[in-house]
N, C-alpha and C positions, 0 to 999 in steps of 0.2 A: 746359029748363033743369033740370027735375026729373029728366028721363031722363038727363041728362049726370050727374049727382050721384049717381044710382043706379049707372051705370057705374063712375065714379071711386069710389063705395065698394065696388062688386063687385071691382074690381081692386085695391084696398087690402087687402080682406078676403083674396084669394088670395095676397097677398104673404106677409100672417102665415102663413096655412097653409102655404105652401111653404117659409118659414124653419122652421117648425116640423118638417116633413117632411124637410128638410137635416140640421138636428140630430139628429133620431133616426138617420138613415142614417150619420151620423158617428158617433155614440156606439156603433152597432152595428159599426163598422170597414168598411160596405160602400161608403164614400168617405173620401178622405184629408182631413185637415184643411185642407189649402191649398186643394184644388179647392171644398170646402164655403165657405171663406172668401171665394173668389172669387165664388161665386154671390151668397152673403151680401150680399157690397158690390154687386154688381150690383143686387141685387133693393132694397138701401137707397137706391140712387140712383134706382129707378123710384119708391119710396115717398116720397122727398124730393122729386123732381121734379113728383110729383102732388099733394103736399101742401102745397106752397110755394105762397103767393099768386101771382097775376098780376102781373107786373111791368111797369109804365108809366114809362118814363125819359125825363125832359124835357132836351133840349138846346137850345142857342141861344147868341147872342152876349150879352153882358151887356148890359143894359138892354134886352133883348126881352122882359120881364114875365114870365119864367119863375116867380118867386116869386110875383108877384101873382096869376098864374093859379092855381099851387097852393094858395094862400089862398081863391082864389074857388072852386076844385072842392072843399075840405073845408069852406067857408062858414066861415070864422075866420083871421084874421090870426094866425098862430103865427110863420111867418118874417118876418124882418126886410125891408121893401121901401126900396131907396134906388137913387137913380141911378148912383151909384157902387158898383164892385163890393164885396161883403160877405161873400158866402158863400164860404168859404176850402175847403169838403169837401164830398164829396159826402153828401147828407142823404135817408135812408130815412124814408118817413112811411107807417106801417102802423096797423093799430087796435088800440085799446084800450078795456076798459070804463070805466077811470077817465078824467079829464079829459086828462092830458098826462104822458107818461113819456119819459124818454131811456136808451138805453143804448149805452156807447162802452167801448173799450178805452183804458186809461191805466196806462202802465208794463207793459204785458202782463197786467193785470188787468181783466176784465170788470165792468164798473160799471152797474147799472140801478138807476133813482131818478125819484120823481114831480118835477115840475118847474114853476114857473109860466111864463108867456109872455113875462114881463119877462126872467127869467132865461133862457130857451131863447134869445131875441133877442141877448143879451149873449155866449151860449155860442157861437153860430154866427158872430157879427159879426167877421171877420177885423180891425176896425179897434177892438174893444174892447180896453182897455188888458190885461185879464186872460187874454185869448185865446192870447197869445204864451208866457204862464206855464205853461199847460197842455199836457203831453205826451202828448195823445191821439191816435188813430188817424186816418186820412184819412175814415174813415167814420162817420156820427152815425146812429144810428137813433131816429126819434120816433115814438112811439106817440101816437094823438089819437083822441078818440071822435067820429068823422064818418061819415055814411051811405055815402060813396063807398068808402071803405077796409073799411068793415064788410061789403062784398061779397068778401070776400079779396082785394084789391088793395093792392099796395105802389105809391106813389108816389117815384121815384128824382129828387133835384134835384140837377142837375150844376153846377159853375161856368162860366161864359160862355166861348166858345171865344178871345175876346179880353180875357179877365180874366187879369192878370198873375199872380194865384195858382192859374191853370186847370191842373190834374193830368190828363195826357193818359191814364197808364194807369189811376186810377180811374174816368175817363169810359169809355174803352174796355171796361174789366171790366163796367159799368154797362150799357153797349150789347150786349154779347155775352148778357146773360141777360135782355134786354127782350123782353115778349112784345109790346109797343107802344111805338114812339118818336112822341113828341109834340115837333115842332119849333117852337120857338117865334119868330116873328120880330116886329119891330115895323112897323106900317102906314106909318110914316115912313121906314122904310129897309128897305122889304118887297122881298125878293129881290135883296139887295146881292150884290157881288161875293162877299163871304165865304159868303153862304147859297148859292150857287151851287157853290162849291169843295165845303163840306162836305155838300151833298145829293149831288155826284156820288161824294164819298168813302163815303157811306153806302150808294150801289149798288156800289159797288166790294165793300164788304163783304158785299153781297146781303142789305142790310135794306131791305125795302120796305113792311113793316107800318107806314107812316108816317102821321100826323095832322099836318097843317101847321096851326097855330095862328098867324092874324094879329091880333096886339093892338093896343091902343089905338086902336081904331075910334072910342071917344068923343072922341078929338082929332080926328081925320079929320072926324066929324059937327060938331063944334064950330065948326072952320073954315070948313066948308060953310054952317054956320047965319051966322058972321061975315062972310062974303064973298058969301054969297047964291048960291054956284055948287051945282051938282050934279054932282059928279064920283065919288061913292061906287059908284053901280051900275057905271060903265065899269071903275073901280079893282079892284073885285071879279072883273069879268070878265076883265080883263088878268092878274091874279094866277092866278085861279083855272085859265086857258088855259096858265100857264107850271107851275103846281104839280100839277095833275092828273095829268098823265102821268107824274109822278116817284112815285107810289103807287098801289098794287094797288087801293084804294078808288076811285082816280078822284076826279070832282067830290064824292062824300062824305068824302074824307078831306080836305078843305080849309074851315078855318073861319074867320070873322071874328067877332072877340069883344071885349069890352069888361071884363075882369076887374075893373077899377077901379069901374065901374058896377054889377057884380055884387056886389060887396063893400059899396058905397053903399047898394045896395037892402037888403042883408042888416043892415048897421048903420043903416037907416033915415036915410040921408042923400041930398041931392039928386044925382041921375043924370041922365044927358042921354039914352040910350038905353033905350026901353022892353024891346027884346030885345035882349040883351046878348050872345046865342049862348051863354054859358057851360052852361046848362042843357042844351042840345042836345049839346054835346059831351059831357057826362056820358052821357046816353043812347046817343050812338053808341059812345062807347069800350066801355061795358058791354056793348051788343049785339054788338058786335064780338069782344071777349074771350068772351064765351059762345058766340057761332056760330062761331068760328073758331079763337082760340086755344086754349081748353079742351076743343075735340074733338080738336085735334092733339095735345095734352098726352096726353088720354085713347088716341088712336091710337098714338102713340111708348110710351106704357108698356105698352099692349096687345102692340105688336109688340117690346118690350125683354123682356117675361115670356115670348112664345112662343118667343125666341130662348134664354132660360135652360132652358126646358122642353124644346127639342129638344137642347141640350147635355146637361142631366139626364139625358134618354132614351137618348141615345147612350152615355153614360156606365153607364147602369143596363144596358142591352143588352150592352155590353163585358162588364160583371161577372158578368151573369145567364149569358152564354154561356159564360165561362170557368168557372164554378162548374157550370154543366150537363154541359159537356166532361169537368170533373174526376170529376162522379158517374160519366157512360159509362164513362171511364177504368176507376175504382173497381170498376164493375159487371163491365166485363171481365176485370178481374184476380181477382175474386172468383170469376167461372165459371171462369177457366182453373185456379187455385188450388183449387177445388172439384173439376174435373175430375181435376187431377193426384193431389188426395187421394183420391178414388175410384178412380183407376186403381192407386195404390198398395196399397188395400184389395183390389181385384181381383186385383193380384199375389199379396197373402199368400193369398187364397182359391184362386188358381189353383196357388200352390206346395203349399198343403195339401191340395188335391184330388190334384194330380200324385203325392204322396207316398203318399197313401192307396191310390191307383191300381195305384202300383208295389208296395206292400206286399202288395195283393190279390193282383195277378199273382204276387208271388214265393211268396206262401202257397200259391197253387194249384199252383204249379211244385215246390215243396219237398215240399207233400203227394203230389204225384202221384209224384216221385221216390222219398219213402221208402216209400211203398204199394208202388210197382214191386219195389223192393230186397227189401223184407220179403216180398214173393211169391216173389221169386227165392231166399232164404234158406229159404224153405218148400220151395220145390222140390228144394233141395239138402241137406235135414236128412236123408232117408232114406240118400242116399249117406254123406254124414258120420259118420251114426251107425254105420253098416255098417263103415265105415272105421277109425273109433274102437274099436268093440267088434267086434272080429274074433274068428275062431275060437278066437285063442289066449287069449282073456280067458273067465274065469269068474265069473258072479255069483252068490255065495253070500249067505245071509240075514245072515251075521255080518259079511260084509264090506265094508258100505257106508261104514265109516269109515275104510277103509285110504287111503292117500295114492295108489295106483294108481288107484283109482275117482276120486276128485276132480281129478286130472290128465286122466283121459278128459273129465270134463265141462267141465275148463277148456279143452281142445284144440276141443270143438264150438262152446263160446261165442267162443272166439278168431276161428273162423270165421265165425260170424254177424257179428261186430263187424268184422272185416275186409272183408266184403262191403258193409255199409252204409258204412263209412268211406270205401271205395273210391268209392262213389257220391258221398259229400260231397265229396271232395276233386277228384274229375273232373268232376262236374256241376254241382253245387250252388254250390259254393264260386266258380267261374268264372262261374257265371249272375249271382251276386249281386254279384262285382265288376263284371262287365258293365252291370249294371243300376244300380249305383250310378255310372258314369261317364254312362251315358246320363240318368240323373235329373240329375245336375249339370249337363249339358249343356240339357237341358229347363227348368232352374230359371234358367240364365242367358239363355236365350231368352225366357223369361217377363218377367225384369226388363228386357231391351231392348225388349220388346213394350210393356210398361206403364209403365216409367218411363223414358220418354223426355225428358221435359221438365221435369225436377225443377231448380226455379229458386230454392228458399227459401235466403236468404244463408247461407252458412256451413254449408250442409246438403247433401251429396252421397252418393250411394252409389258406395263405392270397390269394387275388385275384390272381389266375394265371396268369402269362403272356401270352397273346395270342400269336399264332404262327407267324402272320404277315409275309406270305411268299407269298403275293400277288405279281403277276408278272406285271409289268408295260406294258401297251400296246403302247411300243414305235416303232419307225419306226426299221427296221433290218438293220443292216450295209451291205452295198450292194457293198463294195469294192471288186473287183476280185483279186485273187491272181492266179497264173500259178502253181496249184496242183492238184493233182487227183481228181476226183469228189467224194467229200465227205462231211458230214454234220460237220460242226466244233462246238466244245463244246458250250453249252449254258452258260453263267457265270452269276453266281448269285451276284450280287453289291448291298447291301441296298434295300433289297426285290425288285430287278429290274432285269428283263432278257434283255441281248441283244445277237442276232445270227448273226454271220457272215453270209456272202453271199456264195451261193455254187461256186465253181471252178471247170468247166471241165478239161479234158484233153488236153493239148496245142494243136491248130490245126494241129501241126505236127504230131501228134500221129495218128488222124485222115486220113489226106491226106496219111499218109505213108501206109496205108491199101489200098489205092486206085491203087497205082502202078504209073508208068512214062507213059507218052503218053496222047493223047487227048482222052477224053472219051465223049459219049454223054451226054449231060447234066442231064438227068433224071435219067440217071443211075448213075450219081455222087453224085446227091442229095439222090437217095436211100441209096446209101452206108452211106452217111454220117447219114441219118436218122437211119439206122439200128445201127450204131456204139453207137450213144446217147442214144437209146432205150435200148439198151443191157446192157449200164452204168446203166441206170436207174432203168431196173429189177434187179439188182443185190441186195443179201439180205443185204451185208455189208451197202448199202447206207441207206435202211430203218431202220436196227439196230443202225447205229450211229446216224439218226436222232433222233431217239426214247430215248436212251440212254444220247444224248447231252441234251434233254429236261428232261428227268428224274432226270439227276444228280442236276438240279435245284431245286429240291424237297425236301426240308431236314424238312419234317415233323417230323420224330423221334427225330431230333437233336431240332427242336423247341419244342418238348414237354419234354426235358430235365429236365427243371427247374420245372416243376411238378413232374414227376417222382423222381428226386433227392431229392424233399421236401418229396414225400413220403416214399423214401428209409430212410432218417433221422428220420422220424417219425417211421419207423419199427425198427430203431435201439434203439430209446428210449424206444418203446414199449418191445423190447427184454430185455432191462436194467431194466426196470420197472417190467416185469414180473419175471426176475430172483430175484430181490428184494423182490417181494412180496412171491415168492416160498420160499426163504431163510427164511423169518420171519413167514411164515405158517408152515414150517419145525419145527422151535423154538416152536411155539404153539403148534403144534402136539406133540412134545416132552414132553412140559409141562403137555399137557391134558393126556397123556399116564402116566405120574409122578405123577400127582394128583389122577388118576385112581387108580394107585397102592397104594397111601396113604390112600384113600378111602378104600380100600380092608383091608389093614392094620388094620384099624379101626375097620371094620366090623368085620373081624376074631377075633381081640381081644376081643370086648365086645359079640360077639355071642359065643364065646367059654367059656368066663365067665359065661354068662346066661344060657347055656345049662350046665355046670358044678354045678352052684349053683341050677338050677331046678331039676337036677338028684336027687340030695339028700336033 
């Protein structure tokens, strides 16, 4: 008994723990309200079935001694005992600390009050004048201080079968809820036709936990005494033989009692039978309930909770897998978008590197071409000076300001400029245009290589604007200015390049180096040639020419639209990745929380199963 009570306490404790778990899961949004409510209702049923008293329902024909037997069981006459039908309702008798209370519904209102025995007798007596005046329900709950009901047992007294006030529905409901049925019959009319029919009906309804009480044995004994016969033993054998097969208790389920003698003994009145059998019934019913019905209740409660646990586990598993799959999907998206972001950055770096490499190659090419042309100019200076300063031209110390000398110097400068300009137009400009087109193609290939899976919503790479830095192959401006010999900057205007003419030092600078006086013609020409070559060989002239041309090449600036678009995509990827990571963190927190809920569920039921299995 102690073990069973421990088991019941364990299950009730787990029911409360599980209700708390369900409420936490519901508030966390892990399970829906309707699902939580469904399981709570199921657990409430388990709790109610396990905490409600064991039900002992008494049935039988009227005048079979049911009410008297109940009074004998609880050891006090609280219900009216008459031969005529008197109890017009189902009476439930439970335990209370005070002497006597009743509870009933009247006009839809539950009423509970203390009452005297006399008041109770008139309350349940259908023949009492005040009975018909009360609009009460068909069930009356009586609470009485007695040892039998103190063991968490409720006795249910029903109207007799052949009672004109018999209520079939109320009796059937009482039978459905019964843990044990006590079938009362009189020894005077034992195993009558009515008894046989009702017992068959009980079996059809699969009710087999039946105690058969054959009452009024004091009358049978009194008749024996008066007649001097001895038929009691044969009567008991006959009735036992008929009733024992009708109960799972067999012979232990058939009792012969005298409830009247039990009450007379309690009230210290004369009685006939020393052993009236009532105490034996009390013991047998109690033992049966504890050894059979209570374990079944505990087993049913245990099975019900395990079903609830399995249903909850299944739901948790579904929700957990859904969250975990979402986490995996988010992680894949993050990896994909991170890769796309990295590819966009790689594309930017590759474009920048490609532009730098093209500029480096262009610089080397331009420098080589300019250097080659300057060397070509140097090689032709002797010829050009001889052609300009022919035998007809006389240099005088006072003639360096005349227009004729300036024209000669301008002619030499024009030849130098024309030579370099021709190289720019014929080789450098086509090279730059070809390199520009090639760079455009390379950039497009880089975009196609890296930005193949751009999928940010509302963000895409349109057709990239080509660089269009082609240099027009137009004539170079040949206007002469009186400035030192330098290459003027090339000007980029609307994808065209114009280069100003070269300007040598004024002739005064050259003639000043010759000194005053008359010199031989060849010596003077050599001096002029030497001065011009010296300026042409200077590093600054080559460098300025190269820098002027390279400054017109804006390949990196031309790629800005492409790189700017890529930078915007990178920013959008960063925002998208941060959003996904934030949502994934929330999902990970949900997964952790659900895992903890599952652990609580497992621990709750595992400890319950372990505790119930141990004992």
